[in-house]
N, C-alpha and C positions, 0 to 999 in steps of 0.2 A: 107788212111790217111797218110801223111808223118809225121814222128815223130818229125822232126826237128822244125816244126812251133810251137810245143807245148812244148816239153822239153826245146829246145833252148830259148824259150821265157822266162821261168823261170830262166834259168841259166844266160842270160843276165841281167834280172831284178836284181837279187841277186848278181851278179858278180860285180857291181858297177865300171865298168871300167876295170875289170880284162884283162890283156893283152893276157892271154893264149887264144889260138883259141877255140871257143865255141865247135867246133867238138871234140877236145880233151877231154874237159870236160865231154860232153855228152857220149863219147865212155867209158870213165872211169866209170860213173855212171851206164850206162847199164851193162858194164861188172862186176862191183862190185855187182849190183843186181842180175844178172844171176848166178853167183857163190856164193851168199849170204856171200859176203866178205866185206872188207874194201876197202875203195877208195885208202888208203895209200898203199895197197897191189898191186894195178893194175896200179897206177899212182904216180908221185912224186909231184902232184900238189894239195894234200889234204890240207896241212898247208895252202898255198895260199888262196885256196877256203874257207875254215873254216874262215879265218880271214876276208874276205869280206862279208861272210853270216852273221856273227856276228854284221855287221853294220846295218843290216835290222830289221824290226819289224815283228811280227806276221801278221800284217796287209798286209805288202808288200807280204808275202808268199800267204796270202789267196787271194789277188787280182791276183796274178800270175796264181795261181791254177784255179781260176774262169775263166780265159781266155780259158784254156783247157776244162773246164766243158762246157762252152757256144758252143764251136766248136763241142765237142762229143754230145752234145744234139741234135744240128742241124742236125749232120750227121745221127744220129740214128733215128730221126723222131719220138720220143718217144709218144708224146700226152698224153694220159690219163695214168697215173702211180701209181703203188703202192710202197710207200716208206718205208724204215725201218731205225731206228736208234738204234745204239748198241755201245758198248764201246770194245776197244781191247787194249791189253797191250803188250809193249816191255820190257821184263825182265831187270832189272838192278842189276848189282852185285858191283857197286861202292859204295862209301862213301859220294859223294859230291852231291847227288841228291836234297837235301834240300826239299823245298816245291814243286819242280818241279815234283817230283814222288809221286805216290799213294802207301800206304803201307796196304799190307795185306798178308796173306800166299799164293803166287803163286807157279805154279808148278817148278819142277827142283830146289827146294830149295832156290828160290828168295823170298824175302819179300818185294821187292820194284819193281815199274815199271814206265815207261814213258807210261801214258795211254792217249787214243785219243778217242772222241766221233765222230762217223763216220754216215754220212747220205748218204744212197745209193738207188738207184732204184733197186727194185727186180722183178719188172713186168711192162712192157712186156718183158724187156732185162735188165740183171744186168749192173749196172753203178754206180760207186763212185762219189758222187757230191760234197762233203766237208768233212773236217776233222778239228776238234778243239782240242787242248790240253787240257786234264782233269787233273788238277793239285790238289794237296792237298788243301783242304779248298774251291774248287770251288763248286758251285751250279749246280747240274746237269740239273735241269729245266731251268736254265739260258742259258745253253749251247744248250739244245734242242730248246729253242725259238729262239736263234741266227740262228741254222741251218734251222729251218723250215720257218723263215722269209726270209732267203736267197732263199730258194727252191720256196717260193710264187712269187719270181721275175723272175724265170727262165721260159723259154718258155715251160711249161709242164702244165697239169692239175693234181692236187694231188686227186686221187681217195680214198686212205686212207694211214695212217701211221701205222705201225706194230711195237708194243713194247714187249719186254719180261717182265718178272715179276719184274725186277729192276727197271722200269719206273712206276710201280703203285704208283704215287704220287699225292696227291691232288692238289697242285698247277699246275702241269702239266696239269692235267684233266680241271682244271679251264681255263687255256689258251687255250687249244684245242677247249673248248665248246664256249669261247668268240670270236674266230677267225672262228668258224663254220668249223673246219677241221674234217674230219671223221677219227675216231682212233679204234684201237683194241688192247687192252693190256691183256696180259695174267696175271692173278691174283693168287697170292699164295694162299693155302688153309688155311686161317686163320680161327678163330671161326665163324666169320660172314659167309664165304663161306661155311664152313661145316654145318652150319644151313640152308643155302639156298639149299645145295645139299639134305639134308634130305627131303626138300619139293619138290624135282624135280623127276618126272617121264618122262624120255627121254629128254624132253626140257622145260626149262622154263626161264623166266626174272623176275628181281626184281629191284624196285626202291631203289637205295642205297644212303645214305647220308655219306660223309666222312668229317673228320675234320683234319684240317692241321695248322700248326704253321708257320707264316711268319711275319718276322719284329716284333717278341715278341707279336704278336697278334694271336688269334685262328679264322680260317675261316672255311666255310662249302662250299661243293660243292656237287652237286648231279650227279649221274652217273647211267646207267643202267648196271646190271650185268646179264649176260646171262650164263646159266649153261647148258652144253650140255654132255649127257650121251653116252659114247663109251662103248656099251655093249660087243664088241669083246675083249676088253681090261680091262673090269671091271674098267673103270676109268671116271672121270668127268672132262671136260674142262670148266675152269672158265674164263670169259672175262669180262672186263669192256669196254664198247663201247657205241657209238651212232649210230651204224647200227642196222638194225632189226634183231631180233632173227631168226636164220636159221641154219641148219647143214652146210651150205656153209661157216660158219664162221671158221670152223675146217681148211678146205682147204686153205682158204684165210689166216689164221694165219701162215700156214706151208710155205708160200711164204716167210715169215721172214727168215726162214733157209738159203735162198740164201746169205743173208750177212754174215752169219757164214762161208759158203763156200768161199765166196770172201776173208775173213780173211786168210784163210788156203792158197788160191792161192796167195794172197798178200804176205805171209811169205816165198814163194818161190822166191820172188824178194826183200828181205829186205836187205837194205844197212846197213852193220854193222859200227859202231863208237864207239870209246872209250871217245868221247867227252861227257862232263857233262852238256855243254850248251845246254838249251831247244830249241833255235833257229836252231842250227845244227841238232838236233834231229827231229824237226818238219820239216825242209827242206828234209831230207832223207826219212821221212815217207811220205811226199806229193809226192816226186819224185817217190817212189815206187807205189803209188796210180795212178800216172799219167800213168805209164806203163801198170798197169792193165786196166785203162780206155781205153787206145789207143788199147791195145789188144782186148778189147771187140768190139771196133769199127771196128777193122781189120777184126775181124770174121764175119762181115756182107758180106764180099767178099770171106774169107777163113775160113769157119766155122770149118774146120777139124784142123787147125793148133793149136798146144799146145802152153801154154804161154812160156815155156822154150825155144822151137824152135824159137817162135816169137822173143824173146830177143836175141837169137844168131843171127838172120837175122838183126835186128837193129843195134847190136853191130858191125857186119861184115860191114854193109853199111857204117857206120862213119868211121871204120878204113880205107875203101877204099878211102874215101875223104881226110883223113889226108895224106895217102902216095901219 
């Protein structure tokens, strides 16, 4: 798959008539990603690019990214898929993040980060499908709903959606049940789970009622809690799910770890910026995801090529076209 049709499509849409050749912009973006550097370091067009990016909205970037996703899904012929949703953070050491950043004690001494909720295919082949900014004050369930409604319009069949313990949310479970999406959520071992564990010998399931607050009212939702004993590790797996109880749930849940692997690979192509503008940050994040997605498609033909080598080849291809 030729990278031009996808990254260049985004650049053209956000460039808003930028007179600089698209090839130069794409080459600079890929080189900055490959070297985990700033566009300013590899090109003198960063200020102009930023100025034009800021004239666009989050929806503009999402629509451009969707073009790449549709093409990638078609090329990969995914069919029936297990999806995962998770959040990832880009550390921020500035002082003007305001409500665009989330605050907590991150690693490396940072207490703020630009954070994104990401939807990915984790089986049969990994592929990032969409990412949304997760700002301070945002409702995580609302973001997940938007991601999954988007996924339901793609030419794939959703087999199951996998979540870690941070998504054990009553409102989210209520939504998943209402739209009949299969889900598997890793549940923290709270007081209720410990009570279920004490009643479990090898494997057991329990009907469980959750209460959650929404719009200043209390709501209830029912889910099934499945407890699975891992005798080799003296550990119990606790899941909220609408799947059948089975030891298979453990191996299915472990597929979720693919999205964490994707985040680590994505970090190898992170385009740095000193900009505080959330649109610029979002643009660079999505561009790195596109590079990751197109590498995954490229691996259909060249399964042994590593991500960094792929980026180098793409960068060299565009440099040749410029000269």
